[in-house]
C-alpha positions in Angstrom: 98.1 113.1 90.0 97.9 111.3 93.3 99.5 107.8 92.9 101.7 105.9 95.3 103.4 102.6 94.6 105.3 101.0 97.4 106.7 97.7 98.6 105.4 97.3 102.2 105.4 94.8 105.1 102.2 94.0 106.9 102.7 94.8 110.6 99.3 93.7 111.8 96.1 92.2 110.3 93.2 93.6 112.5 89.7 92.3 112.4 87.7 93.0 109.2 85.0 95.6 109.4 82.3 96.6 107.0 80.8 99.8 105.8 77.1 100.5 106.4 76.6 99.2 102.8 78.4 95.9 103.6 81.7 96.7 101.9 84.7 95.0 103.6 87.1 97.5 105.2 90.6 96.8 106.5 92.6 99.5 108.4 96.1 98.3 109.0 99.6 99.5 109.8 102.3 99.1 107.2 106.1 99.4 107.2 108.4 100.4 104.3 112.2 100.4 103.9 114.2 101.4 100.9 117.3 103.2 99.6 116.8 106.2 97.3 119.0 108.7 95.7 118.3 112.3 96.6 120.5 115.2 95.3 123.1 112.7 94.3 123.3 111.1 97.7 122.0 107.7 98.9 119.4 108.0 101.6 117.8 105.2 103.6 114.0 105.5 104.1 112.3 103.7 106.9 108.7 104.4 108.0 105.5 103.1 109.4 102.1 104.4 108.5 98.4 103.7 108.4 96.6 102.4 105.4 93.0 101.4 104.4 91.8 98.8 101.9 88.2 98.3 100.7 86.4 95.5 98.9 88.3 92.7 97.3 91.7 94.2 98.2 90.7 94.2 101.9 89.7 90.5 101.6 92.9 89.6 99.9 95.0 91.4 102.6 93.0 89.9 105.4 94.1 86.4 104.2 97.9 87.2 104.4 100.1 86.5 107.4 101.6 89.3 109.5 105.0 90.1 108.1 104.1 89.4 104.5 105.8 91.6 101.9 103.3 93.2 99.5 103.8 95.6 96.5 100.8 97.9 96.2 99.4 100.9 94.4 97.1 103.5 96.0 96.6 107.1 96.8 97.0 109.5 99.8 94.1 111.2 101.4 93.5 113.0 104.7 92.5 110.8 107.6 89.3 112.8 107.7 88.1 116.1 106.3 90.2 119.0 107.5 92.9 116.7 109.0 96.6 117.1 108.2 97.3 113.4 108.8 97.5 111.3 105.7 96.3 107.7 105.1 97.4 105.5 102.2 94.3 104.1 100.4 95.3 100.7 98.8 93.6 100.2 95.4 95.6 97.3 94.0 98.0 94.6 95.1 100.6 94.3 92.3 102.7 91.5 93.6 103.0 89.6 96.9 105.6 87.3 98.4 105.4 85.5 101.6 
């Protein structure tokens, strides 16, 4: 199973693009910070990464201000075929707070 659920902060809202078929596409940088327990010890996780959203999810994200906190569900995939860099593909916004 390839499923990721994260609370993220929108670092930037770049201009909307479209696929050749006219589907809205938004490629954007996100940030995540949390505390997790690993091997019985508390660990702080802080990271920035790239994500992509298509269709209605892209349109919804494009309307949010930079810095918004969003809870989302998606999956990881290579940036392009054969690449070892991963991109988070956002499939659903679960909850958003300004």
